C-alpha positions in Angstrom: 193.4 100.6 78.2 193.3 102.4 74.8 191.0 99.7 73.4 188.7 100.0 76.4 188.6 103.8 76.0 187.6 103.5 72.4 184.9 101.0 73.3 183.5 103.3 76.0 183.4 106.2 73.5 181.6 104.1 70.9 179.1 102.7 73.5 177.8 106.1 74.6 174.0 106.4 74.7 174.0 108.6 71.6 176.1 106.2 69.4 174.0 104.3 66.8 175.3 100.8 67.7 174.5 98.2 65.1 172.8 94.9 65.7 175.3 92.1 66.1 175.1 88.3 66.3 177.7 88.3 69.1 179.0 90.9 71.6 181.6 92.7 69.6 181.3 91.5 66.0 179.9 94.3 63.7 178.1 93.3 60.5 176.9 95.4 57.6 173.3 96.8 57.5 170.9 97.0 54.5 169.2 100.3 53.5 166.0 99.2 55.3 168.0 98.4 58.5 169.8 101.7 58.4 166.4 103.5 58.1 165.1 101.7 61.1 168.4 102.3 63.0 168.1 106.1 62.3 164.7 106.3 64.0 165.0 103.8 66.8 165.5 104.7 70.4 168.8 103.6 72.1 168.9 102.8 75.8 171.9 102.1 77.9 171.1 99.5 80.6 173.5 98.8 83.4 173.4 95.5 85.3 175.0 95.4 88.7 175.2 93.0 91.7 177.5 90.5 93.4 179.4 87.9 91.4 177.5 84.6 91.1 174.2 86.4 91.4 173.5 85.5 87.7 174.0 88.9 86.0 175.8 87.5 83.0 173.4 84.6 82.7 170.5 87.0 82.6 172.2 89.1 79.9 173.1 86.1 77.8 169.6 84.7 78.1 168.1 88.0 77.0 170.6 88.8 74.2 171.5 85.4 72.9 168.9 83.0 74.4 171.7 81.0 75.9 172.5 79.6 79.4 175.9 78.4 80.5 175.9 76.0 83.4 179.5 76.6 84.2 180.1 79.9 86.1 182.7 82.3 84.7 183.4 85.5 86.6 183.0 88.7 84.7 186.2 90.8 84.8 185.5 94.4 84.4 182.7 94.7 81.8 180.8 92.6 79.2 178.6 94.2 76.6 175.4 92.8 75.0 172.7 94.3 72.8 169.3 93.4 71.4 166.6 95.2 69.4 163.0 95.1 70.7 159.7 96.2 69.3 157.5 97.8 72.0 153.8 98.6 71.9 153.0 101.1 69.2 155.7 99.6 66.9 158.4 101.5 68.8 161.8 100.2 67.9 164.4 100.3 70.7 168.0 99.1 70.9 169.0 98.0 74.4 172.8 98.3 75.1 173.2 96.1 78.2 176.4 96.7 80.3 177.2 93.7 82.5 179.4 95.1 85.2 181.6 92.6 87.1 180.9 92.1 90.8 184.5 93.1 91.7 184.2 96.5 89.9 182.2 98.2 92.7 185.5 99.7 94.0 187.3 99.8 90.7 188.6 102.9 88.9 186.3 102.4 85.9 183.0 102.1 87.6 182.1 105.8 87.1 182.6 105.4 83.3 180.6 102.2 83.2 177.5 103.7 84.9 177.6 107.3 83.6 174.8 108.2 81.2 172.7 105.1 81.8 169.0 105.2 81.3 168.2 102.3 83.7 170.0 100.2 86.4 169.1 96.6 87.1 170.2 95.4 90.6 170.4 91.6 90.6 170.6 89.2 93.5 170.3 85.5 94.0 167.2 84.4 95.9 169.2 81.6 97.4 172.0 83.8 98.7 171.1 86.3 101.4 174.5 88.1 101.2 173.9 88.9 97.5 170.7 90.7 98.6 172.3 92.6 101.5 175.2 93.8 99.4 172.8 95.6 97.0 172.7 98.6 99.3 176.3 99.2 98.6 175.7 99.0 94.8 172.7 101.3 95.1 174.8 103.9 96.9 177.5 103.8 94.2 175.0 104.2 91.4 173.3 107.1 93.1 176.6 108.9 93.7 177.6 108.5 90.0 174.2 109.5 88.5 173.2 112.3 90.9 174.3 114.9 88.4 172.3 113.5 85.5 169.5 115.6 84.2 167.1 112.7 84.4 167.9 110.0 87.1 168.1 106.4 85.7 165.2 104.1 86.2 166.0 101.5 89.0 164.7 98.0 89.3 165.3 95.1 91.6 165.6 91.6 90.1 165.6 88.4 92.1 167.2 85.7 90.0 167.2 81.8 90.2 163.5 81.4 90.8 163.9 77.9 89.4 165.5 77.1 92.8 162.6 78.4 94.9 162.9 75.5 97.3 166.3 76.9 98.4 165.1 80.5 98.8 167.0 82.4 101.5 165.6 85.9 100.8 162.1 86.4 102.0 159.6 88.0 99.5 158.8 90.6 102.2 162.4 91.8 102.1 162.3 92.1 98.3 159.1 94.1 98.5 160.4 96.4 101.3 163.5 97.2 99.3 161.6 98.3 96.3 159.2 100.4 98.3 161.9 102.1 100.3 163.9 102.9 97.1 160.9 103.6 94.8 161.8 101.1 92.2 160.0 98.2 90.4 160.6 94.6 91.4 160.9 91.5 89.3 161.6 87.8 89.6 163.4 85.9 86.8 165.1 82.6 86.0 168.1 82.9 83.7 168.2 79.1 83.5 164.7 78.6 82.2 164.3 82.1 80.7 161.2 82.7 82.7 160.3 86.5 82.7 163.8 87.6 81.5 162.6 89.3 78.2 159.5 90.5 79.9 161.5 92.3 82.6 163.7 94.1 80.0 160.6 95.0 77.8 158.7 96.4 80.8 161.8 98.4 81.9 162.4 99.8 78.4 158.7 100.7 78.1 158.7 102.5 81.5 161.8 104.5 80.5 160.2 105.6 77.3 156.8 106.3 78.9 155.0 103.6 76.9 151.9 101.8 78.4 152.4 98.1 78.8 149.1 96.2 78.6 148.3 92.7 80.0 148.3 91.3 76.5 151.8 92.7 75.9 152.9 90.9 79.1 151.3 87.6 78.2 153.1 87.6 74.8 156.4 87.4 76.7 155.5 84.6 79.1 157.5 81.5 78.6 155.9 78.1 79.2 158.3 75.7 80.8 157.6 72.1 79.9 158.9 69.6 82.5 159.6 66.1 81.1 157.4 63.3 82.5 159.1 59.9 83.0 156.9 57.0 82.3 156.6 54.6 85.2 155.1 51.1 85.6 151.6 51.2 87.1 151.3 49.9 90.7 148.7 47.2 90.8 146.6 47.0 93.9 146.9 43.8 95.9 143.8 41.7 96.1 142.1 41.7 99.4 142.2 37.9 99.6 146.0 38.0 99.4 146.2 39.5 102.9 146.8 36.9 105.6 144.6 37.1 108.7 146.5 37.0 112.0 145.1 34.6 114.6 143.7 36.3 117.7 144.5 34.8 121.1 141.3 35.1 123.1 143.1 34.1 126.3 145.1 37.3 126.4 144.0 40.9 126.6 144.1 42.5 123.2 143.5 45.9 121.7 141.7 44.3 118.8 138.0 44.7 118.8 136.2 41.9 117.0 132.6 42.6 115.9 130.5 39.5 115.2 
């Protein structure tokens, strides 16, 4: 508990967290890096949603460009970070707080969410329950952040678009939820990486009031190449290889013969 309290104090939005190759390993910074760190913006991003919705996979894809096929439940909190350069050469450090699905009723949820600049509500497009449960998460977030001077930016993210053929949440429901709660909506695939970085960049730009152009969006689009397996060409059979069936003129037939 003492270690977690120290971590929470260090990870406050005003703490100049250093760039790290992994979640909790701290490395030294050069003079130039320290100069950049002193002028960059620091945003605390909270990611919430049901377990197995793919929150951790999204965070790992964004921060480490990795995807783990084996599911491991997040217990309590995982922390990730990544520096981005936004339009206008704005330097921003995103501190991403990945909150475990079971933490919605836990004693630490208030400390996890407090002081955040943005909240990402994640659901699995193939799991209708993960979408329906977002209303509970949204209520918890609003209760915790209602006293903040500036309410956090909210965004809805439908994950696992690579499994579109198994979709169980209609697009109309996604759109209605964003309109009713006045938030932006995104679709991503943590598996392929499609639109993950773009979503984080757009969100950070919106928090900071930076205009995001079409060219900026296109620079983050990931082209997914599907492997093509070579197959043997199928040769058309010659017409003279077809055998003609004899027609019995003595019986009624549905075959019409034109002379």
